[in-house]
Structures are given as C-alpha cells and as structure tokens.
N, C-alpha and C positions, 0 to 999 in steps of 0.2 A: 339281638334283633330288631327290627323296625317295626313298631306295632302300626297297624292300618284298622280300619275299621270298615266292616262288609255291610251291605244292604240288600235286601232281597232283589230289589229293582230300582230302577230309575224313580218309580212313581212312590216308592216307601221312604221315608224321612227318619224312621226309628230304625237303630242298629240291628241287626241280627246277631253278630259277635265282633269281638275283638280278635284281630289275627296277627300274622306277620307278612311282611313282602315275598320273603321266600316261599311261603305257601302258595300265595296267590301266583307267583311265577310258574310254580310246580303245576297249578290247575291250569294255567293258561297253554302250559306245554303239553298236557294231558288230552285225551280225546273228549273230555267231560262235555264241552261246547261245541264240538267240532261240526256236528249236524246243523246247528242253528246259526252258527257263522258262515259255513259255506252257504246256506240259505240266503243271508244277508249279502254275501259277495255277488249273489247272482242276480240279486234286485237291481232294478235300472238306476237307481239312485241309492247306491248303499250306505252313503253317510247319512241318509234321512229316513232309512228304512225302520219301520213301525217294530219289526221282528227284533229290534235291538232291545225292546222293552222287556223281552222275555230273560235278558241275561241279568245276572247279578252285576252289582256295581261295588265300587271301593273306593275309600278316601285314602291314597297314598300318603298322605301328609300328617296322619296320626289318629289318635283316639278322641273319637266323637260321641257324644250321648244323644245328638240330634244332627241332622245333616244341614247343617247352616254355620257361618262363622261362630254364632253365639254359642253353638252345641260343642265348639272345640274344646277338649279338657286336656289334651297334652299335645303339641307339636312336636315332630319328631326330626324336624329339620330338612325334610325332603321337600325338593322342588321337581314337579313333573311338567315336562315341557310336552305340548300337544301339536305335533307337526302334523298338519291336514294336506290333503290333496297333493301326495308326493308321487311324482311321475315313476320314479324308479325306488320304491320303497326298500328293496332287498339291498340295493348299493348305500342307500342312506344308512339303513340299519347297520351295516357292516363299518361303515364310516364312524358312525356312533361307538360302536363295541372296541374301535382301536383306542378311543379316548381313555384317559386313565382316572378320570372324575365321573365316568357314566357309571351307574351302579346297576341298573337293569333297563332293557328295552323290551318292547314287543308290539307287533303288528296289530293294528286296531281292527275290530269286528269288520269295518267296510274293505279292509285289505288295502286301503289307499292311504292309511295314516300309521303314525307311529308315537308311541308314547315312550319318552326318554325319562327316566327318573335320576336324580343326581342328589347326594347328600351334601349338604351345606352348613355353613354355621349361621345361617339365617336364625333369627327369632321372629314371634308373631309382629314384633314392632318394625323389623327390618325386612320383613318377607318380600313385599312388593319391590324395594330396590334391588335385592339379591336376585328376585328371580329376573328382573331386567338384565342384570349384569351376566346371569348364566344364559339366557337367551341369545345376548350378543354374542358370547363367548362360542355358542353352539354353532350360530350361523357363520362365526368366521371359521371355526374348525370344520363344519361338514356342509354348507350352504343351506343348511335345513332351517326354515323360517317357522317359528312357532305361531300357532294361531291367537291372535292378539285377545281374542275373548275369553280365552280360557288360563286365566293365570289367578283365578282366585283361591285362597289357601283351601277353601273346603269343597272345591271342584271334585266330582265324583269321576270315575274313570270306570267304563265297561268292562269287565272280563271278557276275554276273548279266547280264540284259538291260535297259536303259532309254536308248533314243536320246537322250533329253534329259539324260542325266548331266550333272552340273555340275562344272566346275573352274576355280576363280579362282586362277591364279598369282601374283595381288597380293595375297591375303588377308592380313590382321594376323596378328601372333603374338600368340595369347592370352596 
C-alpha cells in the first residue's frame, strides 16, 4: 500500500495521520464530503472557493512529518498530476482510466479538474524530471494539460467527492 500523509486542512502543516491511497480513494467515493463539495461546485468561482479550506488535505507522494519538502520522511514514488479547468472532466477521466499506468483518478472539489495519480520509479532526486516526462506522456495520451504550478513533491491535494473515483491496484509503474 502506498503511504500518504493526511492533514486537517490546507492551513495545517502538522500531519493528522499516515494512511494509504486506497483509503483516501474510498473516502472520496463516500458521501463524507458530498455536501461541502456540492457547495463548492455551486460557487461562482469554485476553484477559488474559500469553502475548500474546510476540507482535509493529503500528500499523495509519501510520509511527511511536516507539510514541506523538508518534512518528507519517505517518498513513495507517486507523481500526482493536477489537471485544471477541464472543459469535459468526465471524458478526460474516462481517457485516463484506460491508461495502464494510471493508478488513481478523481474529480477535484471544483468539479472542473482532475487529479491523476501515477506510480513511478522516480526518486526524490529525479522527481522533477520524471514528473515532466509523465506530464508529457499524459498530454499525448489524453490531451490533458497539467497545472505547471503544481509539481512540487510536497504538494497537498484536497479530499473531494467523486463516487466514481478510480483506483487500479494493478497499474503499471511508469
């Protein structure tokens, strides 16, 4: 199981717990955050909604004792692409789920973005280069362009509500 670190909210830098990616995906599939995510999606500018601050966050890339690169205890090899402002998020998600190297996907709290989790052979030293290679491959395979500002190994991700969140335990390592 890929270890991840959970935080109470975007404003908290100390972890709440170490968990695993599958439990996060199961939580995203559940109704636990449905009402707050639906409120966010109703906002005029859902990507900038302050209501997201009420959602817990996690670092999909490993175990952290503090939410920063300096707090990284163990990198798990994951690259998480952040695809924003997607015109047809359902279609992009379907394309992503057909790729044998996609480990997990879920629709963001705004409803206009997609998180794409990919296992890789990257190390902390090669993370940036491998992230670029994966982003380029994903662009070629799906047309999805990752947010160029969201490629930090310590980047947090908001939990969301997506009853069809995808998890492929047999995904290939990129």
